[in-house]
ROLUM-748544 format. One record per residue: residue in one letter; chain; x, y, z of N, C-alpha, C in turn. Coordinates in Angstrom, 1 decimal, always signed. Layout:
(rec 'A','A',(X,Y,Z),(X,Y,Z),(X,Y,Z))
...
***
This chain:
(rec 'X','A',(+16.2,-10.0,+33.1),(+15.7,-10.7,+32.1),(+14.6,-11.6,+32.1))
(rec 'X','A',(+13.8,-12.3,+31.3),(+12.9,-12.7,+31.4),(+13.2,-14.0,+31.6))
(rec 'X','A',(+12.3,-14.5,+32.3),(+12.8,-16.5,+32.6),(+12.1,-17.0,+31.5))
(rec 'X','A',(+13.3,-18.2,+31.3),(+13.0,-18.7,+29.9),(+13.1,-20.4,+30.1))
(rec 'X','A',(+12.6,-20.9,+29.2),(+12.9,-22.2,+28.9),(+13.0,-22.7,+27.8))
(rec 'X','A',(+13.2,-24.1,+27.4),(+13.6,-24.8,+26.2),(+12.5,-25.3,+25.7))
(rec 'X','A',(+11.8,-25.4,+24.2),(+10.7,-26.3,+24.0),(+11.3,-26.7,+23.0))
(rec 'X','A',(+10.6,-27.9,+22.5),(+11.1,-28.3,+21.7),(+10.0,-28.5,+20.5))
(rec 'X','A',(+10.3,-28.5,+19.3),(+9.8,-28.2,+18.1),(+9.8,-29.0,+17.0))
(rec 'X','A',(+9.0,-29.8,+15.9),(+9.0,-30.1,+14.6),(+9.9,-31.9,+15.4))
(rec 'X','A',(+9.2,-32.7,+16.2),(+10.0,-33.6,+16.8),(+11.2,-33.7,+17.4))
(rec 'X','A',(+11.6,-32.7,+17.5),(+13.0,-32.3,+18.3),(+13.9,-31.5,+17.3))
(rec 'X','A',(+13.8,-31.4,+16.4),(+14.6,-31.0,+15.4),(+15.0,-29.3,+15.4))
(rec 'X','A',(+14.0,-28.7,+16.4),(+14.4,-27.2,+17.0),(+13.9,-27.4,+18.4))
(rec 'X','A',(+15.0,-26.3,+18.7),(+14.5,-26.3,+20.1),(+14.7,-24.8,+20.2))
(rec 'X','A',(+13.8,-24.4,+21.0),(+13.1,-22.9,+21.1),(+13.5,-22.2,+22.5))
(rec 'X','A',(+13.8,-21.1,+23.0),(+13.6,-20.7,+24.0),(+12.2,-19.8,+23.9))
(rec 'X','A',(+11.4,-19.6,+25.4),(+10.2,-19.2,+25.2),(+9.9,-18.9,+26.9))
(rec 'X','A',(+9.4,-17.9,+26.8),(+9.2,-17.1,+28.7),(+8.2,-18.6,+28.9))
(rec 'X','A',(+8.9,-18.7,+30.1),(+8.2,-19.4,+31.2),(+6.6,-19.0,+31.9))
(rec 'X','A',(+6.8,-17.7,+31.6),(+4.8,-17.2,+31.8),(+5.0,-16.0,+30.9))
(rec 'X','A',(+3.5,-15.7,+29.9),(+3.5,-15.3,+29.3),(+3.0,-15.9,+27.9))
(rec 'X','A',(+3.2,-15.0,+26.4),(+3.1,-15.8,+25.7),(+3.9,-17.0,+25.2))
(rec 'X','A',(+3.2,-17.9,+24.6),(+4.1,-19.4,+24.4),(+3.6,-19.8,+23.0))
(rec 'X','A',(+4.3,-19.9,+22.0),(+4.1,-20.2,+20.8),(+3.4,-21.8,+20.9))
(rec 'X','A',(+2.5,-22.1,+20.0),(+2.0,-23.5,+19.8),(+1.9,-24.0,+18.5))
(rec 'X','A',(+0.9,-24.5,+17.9),(+1.0,-25.1,+16.9),(+0.3,-24.2,+15.4))
(rec 'X','A',(+0.4,-23.0,+16.1),(-0.2,-21.9,+15.0),(+1.1,-21.3,+14.2))
(rec 'X','A',(+1.6,-20.8,+14.9),(+3.0,-20.7,+14.4),(+3.8,-21.8,+13.5))
(rec 'X','A',(+3.5,-23.0,+13.8),(+4.3,-23.8,+12.8),(+3.5,-24.1,+12.0))
(rec 'X','A',(+1.9,-24.0,+11.7),(+1.4,-24.4,+11.2),(+1.6,-23.0,+9.7))
(rec 'X','A',(+2.1,-22.1,+9.9),(+1.8,-20.8,+9.3),(+3.0,-21.1,+8.3))
(rec 'X','A',(+4.5,-21.4,+9.1),(+5.6,-21.9,+8.6),(+5.3,-23.3,+7.4))
(rec 'X','A',(+4.6,-24.4,+8.1),(+4.5,-25.1,+6.8),(+3.6,-24.9,+5.4))
(rec 'X','A',(+3.2,-23.5,+5.8),(+2.1,-23.1,+4.5),(+3.2,-22.5,+3.3))
(rec 'X','A',(+4.1,-21.8,+4.3),(+5.2,-21.4,+3.1),(+6.2,-22.1,+2.0))
(rec 'X','A',(+5.4,-21.9,+0.9),(+6.7,-22.6,-0.4),(+7.7,-22.0,-0.8))
(rec 'X','A',(+8.7,-21.7,+0.4),(+9.8,-20.9,-0.1),(+10.5,-21.9,-0.7))
(rec 'X','A',(+11.9,-21.1,-1.3),(+13.0,-22.4,-1.8),(+14.6,-21.6,-1.3))
(rec 'X','A',(+15.4,-22.6,-1.1),(+16.3,-22.2,-0.6),(+17.1,-20.8,-1.3))
(rec 'X','A',(+17.8,-19.9,-0.4),(+18.5,-18.9,-1.0),(+17.3,-17.9,-1.0))
(rec 'X','A',(+15.8,-17.8,-0.8),(+15.2,-16.8,-0.7),(+15.0,-15.8,+0.7))
(rec 'X','A',(+14.4,-14.7,+1.0),(+14.5,-14.0,+2.6),(+12.9,-14.1,+2.6))
(rec 'X','A',(+12.6,-14.0,+4.3),(+11.7,-14.3,+4.3),(+11.6,-13.1,+5.7))
(rec 'X','A',(+10.5,-12.3,+6.0),(+10.3,-11.5,+6.9),(+8.6,-11.9,+7.7))
(rec 'X','A',(+9.4,-11.8,+9.0),(+8.3,-12.8,+10.2),(+7.7,-11.0,+11.2))
(rec 'X','A',(+6.5,-10.8,+10.1),(+6.0,-9.8,+11.1),(+5.3,-9.7,+12.5))
(rec 'X','A',(+5.8,-9.2,+13.4),(+5.2,-10.0,+14.9),(+5.8,-11.3,+14.9))
(rec 'X','A',(+6.9,-11.2,+15.4),(+7.6,-12.8,+15.2),(+8.0,-13.3,+16.3))
(rec 'X','A',(+7.7,-12.5,+17.6),(+7.5,-12.8,+19.0),(+8.9,-13.8,+19.4))
(rec 'X','A',(+9.4,-14.8,+19.6),(+10.9,-15.6,+20.0),(+10.8,-16.4,+18.4))
(rec 'X','A',(+10.5,-15.9,+17.5),(+11.2,-16.6,+16.3),(+10.6,-17.9,+15.6))
(rec 'X','A',(+9.3,-18.4,+16.1),(+8.9,-20.0,+16.2),(+8.8,-20.1,+14.7))
(rec 'X','A',(+7.6,-19.2,+14.0),(+7.5,-19.7,+12.8),(+8.6,-19.4,+11.5))
(rec 'X','A',(+9.6,-18.2,+11.9),(+10.6,-18.2,+11.2),(+11.7,-18.9,+11.0))
(rec 'X','A',(+12.0,-19.8,+12.1),(+12.8,-20.7,+12.2),(+12.4,-22.0,+12.1))
(rec 'X','A',(+10.7,-22.0,+12.1),(+10.5,-23.9,+11.5),(+10.6,-23.5,+10.3))
(rec 'X','A',(+10.6,-22.6,+9.4),(+10.6,-22.0,+8.0),(+11.7,-22.5,+7.5))
(rec 'X','A',(+13.1,-22.0,+8.2),(+14.2,-22.3,+8.3),(+14.7,-23.6,+8.0))
(rec 'X','A',(+14.2,-24.2,+9.2),(+14.4,-25.6,+9.4),(+14.4,-26.7,+8.1))
(rec 'X','A',(+13.1,-26.2,+7.2),(+12.7,-26.8,+6.3),(+13.3,-26.6,+5.2))
(rec 'X','A',(+13.5,-25.2,+4.8),(+14.5,-24.5,+3.8),(+15.6,-24.2,+4.1))
(rec 'X','A',(+16.4,-24.9,+3.4),(+18.1,-24.5,+3.9),(+18.3,-23.3,+3.0))
(rec 'X','A',(+19.0,-22.7,+3.9),(+19.8,-21.3,+3.0),(+18.8,-20.0,+3.0))
(rec 'X','A',(+17.5,-20.9,+3.9),(+17.0,-19.7,+3.3),(+17.6,-18.1,+4.6))
(rec 'X','A',(+16.8,-16.7,+4.6),(+17.7,-15.6,+5.1),(+16.1,-15.2,+5.7))
(rec 'X','A',(+16.0,-15.4,+7.1),(+14.7,-14.6,+7.8),(+15.1,-13.8,+8.8))
(rec 'X','A',(+14.2,-12.7,+9.0),(+14.7,-11.6,+9.6),(+12.9,-11.7,+9.9))
(rec 'X','A',(+13.1,-11.2,+11.8),(+11.6,-10.7,+12.4),(+11.9,-9.4,+12.6))
(rec 'X','A',(+10.3,-9.3,+13.1),(+10.3,-7.8,+13.5),(+9.3,-7.6,+14.7))
(rec 'X','A',(+10.0,-7.3,+16.1),(+9.2,-7.6,+17.0),(+9.4,-6.1,+18.1))
(rec 'X','A',(+8.2,-5.6,+18.7),(+8.2,-4.6,+19.4),(+8.2,-4.8,+21.0))
(rec 'X','A',(+8.0,-6.2,+21.2),(+8.7,-6.1,+22.4),(+9.6,-6.6,+23.1))
(rec 'X','A',(+10.5,-5.8,+23.5),(+11.9,-6.2,+23.9),(+12.4,-7.5,+24.0))
(rec 'X','A',(+11.6,-8.2,+25.6),(+12.3,-9.5,+25.9),(+12.1,-10.7,+24.9))
(rec 'X','A',(+10.7,-10.8,+24.1),(+10.5,-11.5,+23.2),(+11.4,-11.5,+21.8))
(rec 'X','A',(+12.2,-10.4,+21.5),(+13.1,-10.2,+20.6),(+14.4,-10.4,+21.2))
(rec 'X','A',(+14.6,-10.4,+22.4),(+16.0,-10.9,+23.0),(+15.7,-12.5,+22.7))
(rec 'X','A',(+14.7,-13.1,+23.4),(+14.7,-14.5,+23.1),(+14.5,-15.1,+21.8))
(rec 'X','A',(+14.1,-14.4,+21.0),(+14.3,-14.6,+19.5),(+15.6,-14.6,+19.1))
(rec 'X','A',(+16.6,-13.6,+19.4),(+18.0,-13.6,+18.8),(+18.5,-14.9,+19.7))
(rec 'X','A',(+18.3,-15.3,+20.8),(+18.7,-16.0,+21.5),(+18.8,-17.5,+20.5))
(rec 'X','A',(+17.4,-17.5,+20.0),(+17.2,-18.6,+19.2),(+17.8,-18.9,+18.2))
(rec 'X','A',(+18.4,-17.6,+17.6),(+19.2,-17.9,+16.4),(+18.7,-17.2,+15.2))
(rec 'X','A',(+17.7,-16.1,+15.5),(+16.7,-15.2,+14.3),(+17.4,-13.9,+14.8))
(rec 'X','A',(+17.9,-13.3,+13.1),(+17.8,-11.7,+13.1),(+16.9,-10.8,+13.4))
(rec 'X','A',(+16.7,-10.1,+14.4),(+15.4,-9.7,+14.7),(+15.7,-7.7,+14.7))
(rec 'X','A',(+14.7,-7.6,+14.4),(+14.9,-5.7,+14.5),(+13.4,-5.0,+15.4))
(rec 'X','A',(+14.1,-4.5,+16.2),(+13.4,-4.6,+17.4),(+12.1,-3.0,+16.7))
(rec 'X','A',(+11.1,-2.8,+16.7),(+10.2,-1.7,+16.2),(+8.6,-2.3,+16.2))
(rec 'X','A',(+7.7,-1.4,+15.8),(+6.5,-1.5,+15.6),(+5.7,-1.6,+14.0))
(rec 'X','A',(+5.1,-2.7,+13.6),(+4.7,-2.6,+12.6),(+4.1,-1.1,+11.9))
(rec 'X','A',(+3.6,-0.8,+13.1),(+2.9,+0.6,+12.5),(+3.8,+1.6,+12.1))
(rec 'X','A',(+5.1,+1.7,+12.5),(+6.1,+2.7,+12.1),(+7.1,+1.6,+11.7))
(rec 'X','A',(+8.0,+1.2,+10.6),(+8.1,+0.5,+10.5),(+10.0,+0.9,+10.5))
(rec 'X','A',(+10.9,+0.3,+11.2),(+11.9,+0.5,+10.9),(+12.9,+1.0,+9.5))
(rec 'X','A',(+13.5,+2.2,+9.8),(+14.3,+2.1,+8.6),(+15.0,+1.6,+8.0))
(rec 'X','A',(+15.8,+0.6,+8.9),(+16.5,-0.8,+8.3),(+15.8,-1.6,+7.2))
(rec 'X','A',(+14.7,-1.7,+7.8),(+13.6,-2.7,+7.0),(+12.5,-2.2,+5.8))
(rec 'X','A',(+12.6,-0.8,+6.2),(+12.1,+0.0,+5.0),(+13.0,-0.2,+3.8))
(rec 'X','A',(+14.5,-0.3,+3.9),(+15.0,-0.3,+2.6),(+15.4,-1.8,+1.9))
(rec 'X','A',(+14.7,-2.8,+2.8),(+14.6,-4.5,+2.2),(+13.6,-4.7,+1.6))
(rec 'X','A',(+13.8,-5.3,+0.5),(+12.3,-6.1,+0.3),(+12.5,-7.9,+0.4))
(rec 'X','A',(+11.3,-8.2,+0.2),(+11.5,-10.1,+0.8),(+10.9,-10.7,+0.1))
(rec 'X','A',(+11.1,-12.1,-0.5),(+10.4,-12.9,-0.8),(+8.9,-13.2,-0.4))
(rec 'X','A',(+8.9,-13.4,+0.5),(+7.9,-13.8,+1.7),(+7.6,-12.8,+2.9))
(rec 'X','A',(+6.6,-12.7,+3.0),(+6.1,-12.3,+4.9),(+5.2,-12.9,+5.2))
(rec 'X','A',(+5.4,-13.4,+6.2),(+5.0,-14.0,+7.4),(+4.5,-13.7,+8.4))
(rec 'X','A',(+2.8,-13.7,+8.9),(+2.3,-13.0,+9.9),(+1.3,-13.7,+10.6))
(rec 'X','A',(+1.9,-13.9,+11.8),(+0.2,-14.4,+12.8),(+0.1,-13.4,+13.8))
(rec 'X','A',(-0.6,-12.5,+13.2),(-0.8,-11.2,+14.0),(-2.6,-11.6,+15.4))
(rec 'X','A',(-1.9,-10.6,+16.3),(-3.1,-10.7,+17.7),(-4.6,-11.4,+16.9))
(rec 'X','A',(-4.7,-12.2,+17.4),(-6.3,-12.7,+17.0),(-7.3,-12.0,+18.0))
(rec 'X','A',(-7.1,-11.4,+18.6),(-8.6,-10.8,+19.2),(-8.9,-9.3,+19.8))
(rec 'X','A',(-10.0,-9.0,+18.9),(-10.6,-7.6,+18.7),(-10.4,-7.1,+20.2))
(rec 'X','A',(-10.1,-6.4,+21.2),(-10.5,-5.8,+22.4),(-11.4,-5.0,+22.5))
(rec 'X','A',(-12.2,-4.6,+21.7),(-13.2,-4.0,+22.0),(-14.7,-4.9,+22.0))
(rec 'X','A',(-14.1,-6.4,+21.8),(-15.0,-7.2,+21.8),(-14.5,-8.3,+23.2))
(rec 'X','A',(-13.8,-7.5,+24.1),(-13.1,-8.6,+24.9),(-12.4,-8.1,+25.5))
(rec 'X','A',(-12.0,-9.0,+27.0),(-11.1,-8.4,+28.1),(-9.9,-9.0,+27.6))
(rec 'X','A',(-8.8,-7.9,+28.2),(-7.2,-7.9,+28.1),(-6.7,-9.2,+28.7))
(rec 'X','A',(-6.1,-9.4,+28.3),(-5.1,-10.6,+29.3),(-4.4,-10.1,+30.1))
(rec 'X','A',(-4.2,-10.7,+31.4),(-3.3,-10.0,+32.9),(-1.9,-9.6,+32.3))
(rec 'X','A',(-1.5,-10.7,+31.9),(+0.2,-10.9,+31.8),(+0.5,-9.7,+30.2))
(rec 'X','A',(+1.0,-9.0,+30.3),(+1.5,-7.6,+29.4),(+2.3,-8.6,+28.1))
(rec 'X','A',(+2.7,-9.8,+28.6),(+3.6,-10.2,+26.8),(+2.8,-11.4,+26.2))
(rec 'X','A',(+1.5,-11.6,+27.0),(+0.8,-12.4,+26.3),(-0.4,-11.4,+25.5))
(rec 'X','A',(-0.6,-10.2,+26.6),(-1.6,-9.3,+25.5),(-1.2,-8.5,+24.3))
(rec 'X','A',(+0.0,-8.5,+24.4),(+1.2,-7.9,+23.5),(+0.6,-9.0,+21.9))
(rec 'X','A',(+0.9,-10.1,+22.3),(+0.8,-11.3,+21.5),(-0.4,-11.3,+20.6))
(rec 'X','A',(-1.9,-11.2,+21.8),(-3.1,-11.7,+21.6),(-4.0,-11.0,+21.3))
(rec 'X','A',(-3.6,-9.5,+21.9),(-4.4,-8.8,+21.8),(-4.5,-7.8,+20.5))
(rec 'X','A',(-5.6,-7.5,+19.9),(-5.2,-6.3,+18.7),(-5.5,-4.9,+19.1))
(rec 'X','A',(-4.2,-4.1,+19.0),(-4.1,-2.8,+19.2),(-3.8,-2.1,+18.1))
(rec 'X','A',(-3.7,-2.7,+16.8),(-3.4,-2.2,+15.4),(-4.0,-2.6,+14.4))
(rec 'X','A',(-4.9,-1.8,+13.5),(-5.7,-2.6,+12.9),(-5.4,-3.4,+11.9))
(rec 'X','A',(-6.0,-4.4,+11.4),(-5.5,-5.4,+10.5),(-4.7,-4.9,+9.1))
(rec 'X','A',(-5.6,-3.6,+8.7),(-5.0,-2.6,+7.4),(-3.5,-2.7,+7.6))
(rec 'X','A',(-3.1,-2.4,+8.6),(-1.8,-2.0,+9.5),(-1.2,-3.2,+9.1))
(rec 'X','A',(-1.1,-4.2,+9.3),(-0.4,-5.3,+9.0),(-0.1,-5.9,+7.4))
(rec 'X','A',(-1.6,-5.8,+6.8),(-1.8,-5.8,+5.2),(-0.4,-4.7,+4.4))
(rec 'X','A',(-0.6,-4.0,+5.0),(-0.3,-2.8,+4.4),(+1.2,-2.8,+4.5))
(rec 'X','A',(+1.9,-3.2,+5.6),(+3.4,-3.8,+6.4),(+3.7,-4.9,+5.2))
(rec 'X','A',(+3.1,-6.0,+5.0),(+3.5,-6.9,+4.6),(+3.7,-6.8,+2.9))
(rec 'X','A',(+2.4,-5.7,+2.1),(+2.9,-5.5,+0.8),(+3.8,-4.6,+0.7))
(rec 'X','A',(+4.1,-3.6,+1.6),(+5.1,-2.5,+1.3),(+7.1,-3.3,+1.3))
(rec 'X','A',(+6.5,-4.0,+2.4),(+8.2,-5.6,+2.4),(+8.2,-6.4,+1.4))
(rec 'X','A',(+7.0,-6.5,+0.6),(+7.3,-7.8,-0.3),(+7.8,-7.7,-1.7))
(rec 'X','A',(+8.8,-8.2,-2.6),(+8.8,-7.7,-3.5),(+8.1,-8.1,-4.3))
(rec 'X','A',(+7.8,-7.7,-6.1),(+6.9,-7.6,-6.8),(+6.9,-9.5,-6.9))
(rec 'X','A',(+5.1,-9.7,-6.9),(+5.0,-11.1,-6.8),(+5.2,-12.1,-5.8))
(rec 'X','A',(+5.9,-11.1,-4.6),(+6.7,-12.0,-3.6),(+4.9,-12.5,-2.7))
(rec 'X','A',(+5.1,-13.3,-2.0),(+3.6,-13.6,-1.1),(+3.4,-13.7,+0.1))
(rec 'X','A',(+2.5,-13.2,+0.8),(+2.5,-12.7,+1.8),(+1.5,-14.1,+2.7))
(rec 'X','A',(+1.6,-14.4,+3.5),(+0.8,-15.9,+4.6),(+0.6,-15.3,+6.0))
(rec 'X','A',(-1.0,-15.2,+6.1),(-1.0,-15.2,+7.5),(-2.0,-16.4,+8.1))
(rec 'X','A',(-2.1,-16.0,+9.1),(-2.8,-17.2,+9.9),(-3.7,-16.6,+10.9))
(rec 'X','A',(-5.3,-16.6,+10.7),(-5.8,-15.9,+11.6),(-7.0,-16.8,+11.9))
(rec 'X','A',(-7.7,-16.3,+12.8),(-9.2,-16.7,+13.1),(-10.4,-16.7,+12.0))
(rec 'X','A',(-11.0,-17.9,+11.8),(-12.0,-18.2,+11.4),(-13.1,-17.3,+11.0))
(rec 'X','A',(-13.4,-17.1,+12.2),(-14.6,-15.9,+12.2),(-14.1,-14.3,+11.8))
(rec 'X','A',(-13.0,-14.3,+11.5),(-12.8,-12.9,+11.1),(-12.1,-13.0,+9.8))
(rec 'X','A',(-12.1,-13.6,+9.3),(-11.7,-14.2,+7.5),(-12.2,-12.4,+6.7))
(rec 'X','A',(-13.7,-11.9,+7.0),(-14.3,-11.0,+6.4),(-12.9,-9.9,+6.2))
(rec 'X','A',(-12.6,-9.9,+7.5),(-11.9,-8.6,+8.3),(-10.3,-8.5,+7.6))
(rec 'X','A',(-10.1,-9.7,+7.4),(-8.7,-9.8,+6.9),(-8.8,-9.5,+5.6))
(rec 'X','A',(-9.8,-9.9,+4.9),(-9.6,-10.1,+3.3),(-9.9,-8.7,+3.1))
(rec 'X','A',(-11.0,-7.9,+3.5),(-11.3,-6.3,+3.4),(-9.5,-5.7,+3.8))
(rec 'X','A',(-8.7,-6.3,+4.6),(-6.8,-5.4,+4.7),(-6.5,-5.8,+3.6))
(rec 'X','A',(-6.8,-6.8,+3.0),(-5.8,-7.4,+2.0),(-6.4,-6.4,+0.7))
(rec 'X','A',(-7.7,-6.1,+0.6),(-8.1,-5.7,-1.1),(-7.3,-4.1,-1.0))
(rec 'X','A',(-6.6,-4.1,-2.4),(-6.1,-3.0,-3.2),(-4.8,-3.2,-2.5))
(rec 'X','A',(-4.0,-3.9,-2.0),(-2.9,-4.1,-1.3),(-1.8,-5.6,-2.2))
(rec 'X','A',(-2.8,-6.7,-2.1),(-2.2,-7.7,-2.3),(-3.3,-8.9,-3.1))
(rec 'X','A',(-3.3,-9.2,-3.8),(-3.9,-10.1,-4.7),(-3.5,-11.3,-4.8))
(rec 'X','A',(-4.5,-12.5,-5.6),(-4.4,-13.9,-5.9),(-4.4,-14.1,-4.8))
(rec 'X','A',(-5.8,-14.0,-3.6),(-5.7,-14.5,-2.7),(-6.4,-16.3,-2.7))
(rec 'X','A',(-6.0,-16.7,-1.8),(-6.0,-18.4,-1.2),(-6.7,-18.4,+0.2))
(rec 'X','A',(-7.4,-19.4,+0.6),(-7.5,-19.4,+2.0),(-7.6,-20.8,+2.3))
(rec 'X','A',(-7.1,-21.4,+3.3),(-7.2,-22.8,+3.8),(-7.5,-23.0,+5.2))
(rec 'X','A',(-8.9,-23.5,+5.2),(-9.6,-23.4,+6.7),(-9.0,-25.2,+7.2))
(rec 'X','A',(-8.8,-24.3,+8.5),(-8.0,-25.9,+9.3),(-9.3,-25.9,+10.3))
(rec 'X','A',(-9.8,-27.1,+10.4),(-10.4,-27.7,+11.1),(-10.2,-28.7,+12.3))
(rec 'X','A',(-10.5,-28.5,+13.8),(-10.2,-29.1,+15.0),(-10.2,-30.6,+14.1))
(rec 'X','A',(-11.6,-30.8,+13.9),(-12.0,-32.4,+13.8),(-13.2,-31.8,+12.6))
(rec 'X','A',(-13.5,-33.6,+12.2),(-14.3,-33.7,+11.0),(-15.5,-33.6,+11.6))
(rec 'X','A',(-16.6,-33.0,+10.9),(-17.7,-32.3,+11.3),(-17.7,-30.9,+11.8))
(rec 'X','A',(-16.6,-30.4,+12.4),(-16.6,-29.5,+13.1),(-15.7,-28.0,+12.2))
(rec 'X','A',(-16.9,-26.6,+12.8),(-16.6,-25.7,+11.6),(-14.9,-25.4,+11.7))
(rec 'X','A',(-14.3,-25.0,+10.7),(-13.1,-24.4,+10.5),(-12.6,-23.0,+12.1))
(rec 'X','A',(-11.7,-23.5,+12.7),(-11.4,-22.1,+13.6),(-10.6,-21.3,+13.2))
(rec 'X','A',(-9.3,-22.3,+12.5),(-8.5,-20.8,+11.8),(-8.0,-21.1,+10.1))
(rec 'X','A',(-8.2,-20.4,+9.8),(-7.6,-20.0,+8.2),(-5.7,-19.7,+8.1))
(rec 'X','A',(-5.5,-19.9,+7.0),(-3.8,-19.7,+6.1),(-4.6,-19.1,+5.3))
(rec 'X','A',(-4.1,-17.5,+5.2),(-4.1,-17.0,+3.8),(-3.1,-16.6,+3.1))
(rec 'X','A',(-3.0,-17.0,+1.9),(-1.8,-16.6,+1.3),(-2.3,-15.8,+0.0))
(rec 'X','A',(-1.4,-14.3,+0.0),(-1.9,-13.6,-1.3),(-0.3,-13.2,-1.6))
(rec 'X','A',(-0.5,-12.8,-3.1),(+0.2,-12.1,-3.8),(+0.8,-10.7,-4.0))
(rec 'X','A',(+2.1,-10.0,-4.0),(+1.6,-8.7,-4.7),(+1.8,-8.5,-6.2))
(rec 'X','A',(+1.0,-7.7,-6.1),(+0.8,-7.9,-8.3),(-0.1,-9.0,-8.8))
(rec 'X','A',(-0.5,-9.9,-7.9),(-1.6,-10.9,-8.3),(-2.8,-10.7,-8.6))
(rec 'X','A',(-3.2,-11.1,-10.2),(-4.2,-10.7,-10.4),(-5.8,-12.1,-10.6))
(rec 'X','A',(-4.8,-13.6,-9.9),(-5.7,-14.5,-10.1),(-7.1,-14.4,-9.3))
(rec 'X','A',(-7.8,-15.4,-9.5),(-9.3,-15.2,-9.2),(-9.0,-15.8,-7.8))
(rec 'X','A',(-10.0,-15.3,-6.8),(-10.0,-15.9,-5.1),(-10.1,-17.3,-5.5))
(rec 'X','A',(-9.4,-18.3,-4.4),(-9.5,-19.7,-4.1),(-9.8,-19.9,-2.8))
(rec 'X','A',(-11.1,-20.9,-2.4),(-11.3,-21.7,-1.4),(-11.0,-22.8,-1.3))
(rec 'X','A',(-9.9,-23.1,-0.5),(-9.3,-24.9,-0.5),(-10.5,-25.4,+0.5))
(rec 'X','A',(-10.3,-26.6,+0.3),(-11.3,-27.6,+0.9),(-10.7,-27.2,+2.2))
(rec 'X','A',(-11.7,-27.6,+3.4),(-11.1,-27.7,+4.6),(-9.9,-28.9,+5.4))
(rec 'X','A',(-9.0,-28.5,+6.0),(-8.2,-29.8,+6.1),(-8.4,-30.2,+7.6))
(rec 'X','A',(-8.1,-31.1,+8.1),(-8.6,-31.7,+9.6),(-7.1,-31.8,+10.1))
(rec 'X','A',(-7.0,-31.4,+11.6),(-5.8,-31.9,+12.3),(-5.9,-33.2,+13.3))
(rec 'X','A',(-7.0,-33.8,+13.5),(-7.2,-34.5,+14.4),(-8.0,-35.4,+14.0))
(rec 'X','A',(-7.8,-36.6,+13.7),(-8.2,-38.0,+13.6),(-9.2,-38.1,+14.9))
(rec 'X','A',(-10.3,-38.7,+14.3),(-12.0,-39.2,+15.1),(-12.9,-37.7,+15.8))
(rec 'X','A',(-13.8,-37.9,+16.0),(-14.8,-36.8,+16.3),(-14.9,-36.2,+17.7))
(rec 'X','A',(-14.0,-36.7,+18.4),(-13.3,-36.5,+20.1),(-12.5,-36.8,+20.2))
(rec 'X','A',(-11.7,-36.5,+21.6),(-10.8,-36.8,+21.7),(-10.4,-37.5,+23.2))
(rec 'X','A',(-10.7,-38.7,+22.9),(-11.0,-39.9,+23.8),(-9.7,-40.9,+24.6))
(rec 'X','A',(-8.4,-40.4,+24.3),(-7.5,-40.9,+25.3),(-6.2,-39.8,+25.4))
(rec 'X','A',(-5.6,-40.2,+26.4),(-4.2,-39.1,+26.7),(-3.4,-39.4,+25.0))
(rec 'X','A',(-2.8,-38.6,+25.0),(-1.7,-38.9,+23.8),(-2.1,-37.9,+22.3))
(rec 'X','A',(-1.1,-37.6,+21.6),(-1.5,-37.0,+20.6),(-2.7,-37.8,+19.2))
(rec 'X','A',(-3.5,-37.3,+18.6),(-4.3,-38.0,+17.7),(-4.6,-37.0,+16.3))
(rec 'X','A',(-3.3,-36.4,+16.1),(-3.2,-35.7,+14.7),(-3.2,-36.7,+13.5))
(rec 'X','A',(-4.4,-35.9,+12.4),(-3.8,-36.9,+11.3),(-2.5,-37.3,+11.0))
(rec 'X','A',(-2.2,-38.0,+9.7),(-0.8,-38.6,+9.2),(-0.6,-36.9,+8.8))
(rec 'X','A',(-1.2,-36.4,+8.1),(-0.6,-35.0,+7.5),(+0.1,-34.4,+8.5))
(rec 'X','A',(-0.8,-34.2,+9.3),(-0.2,-33.3,+10.5),(+0.9,-33.5,+11.4))
(rec 'X','A',(+0.6,-34.9,+11.7),(+1.4,-35.5,+12.1),(+3.1,-35.1,+11.7))
(rec 'X','A',(+3.3,-35.7,+10.5),(+4.1,-35.1,+9.3),(+4.7,-33.8,+9.8))
(rec 'X','A',(+3.8,-32.6,+9.5),(+4.2,-31.5,+9.6),(+4.6,-30.8,+10.8))
(rec 'X','A',(+3.7,-31.5,+12.2),(+4.2,-31.1,+13.5),(+5.1,-32.0,+14.2))
(rec 'X','A',(+6.1,-33.3,+13.0),(+6.7,-34.1,+13.9),(+7.8,-34.1,+12.7))
(rec 'X','A',(+7.8,-34.2,+11.7),(+9.3,-34.5,+10.6),(+9.4,-32.6,+9.8))
(rec 'X','A',(+8.6,-31.5,+10.3),(+8.7,-30.4,+9.8),(+7.8,-30.8,+7.8))
(rec 'X','A',(+7.3,-31.4,+7.8),(+6.5,-31.6,+6.1),(+5.9,-30.3,+6.2))
(rec 'X','A',(+5.9,-29.8,+4.8),(+5.1,-28.8,+4.2),(+3.8,-28.8,+4.2))
(rec 'X','A',(+2.8,-27.7,+4.2),(+1.6,-28.0,+4.2),(+1.1,-27.3,+2.5))
(rec 'X','A',(+0.5,-28.6,+1.9),(+0.5,-28.2,+0.6),(-0.9,-27.6,+0.2))
(rec 'X','A',(-1.2,-26.0,-0.6),(-2.1,-26.1,-0.5),(-2.9,-26.8,-1.6))
***
């Protein structure tokens, strides 16, 4: 069994088992969950769910949600189940039959950020499995589109510099695309984007104004310095409204 410890999320409202070594969820899946306008009674599929952080953060905000995760790394899938998430083990490139038979109101995804044709792999296999891309982006986009109900929403969080690749992967599969850029501080270029799209959507592309995570132009003291908006998200589970 993977050595694990519990970490608090959403100001202690949620406690999740994570591996002591390997990939450990930070703020990105919390931001992803905050962006999803899910409603009570709806269903959500988390592609590549890891220990279940994004799906469970969303479920902590939305009552009576029905979240499911897909995870190919057995150790992470086991921790997600320990955290209380329904998990199907399998690869996004070969969708398990039990998920092929289902459709969801929402699909969320925090795909691997780093193209390994441009950089070295992580030494830890679990971390590399989460961070190093070995499935093309169009595979993730296709999986999301196929598992969505008509007019269901997909939400992806990704590196800003790779946004053109993600938009290309959505082309012909998901429409009504909206992009929310996220920058660490005022005056800095966005480092992350949250992309929302809709199955069967035909609305014009929308680029939202950049949101700033931290107060001030630099980190000058110990402790957190999130803006009030993001303090509410990280500490109280508030939604991130587009």
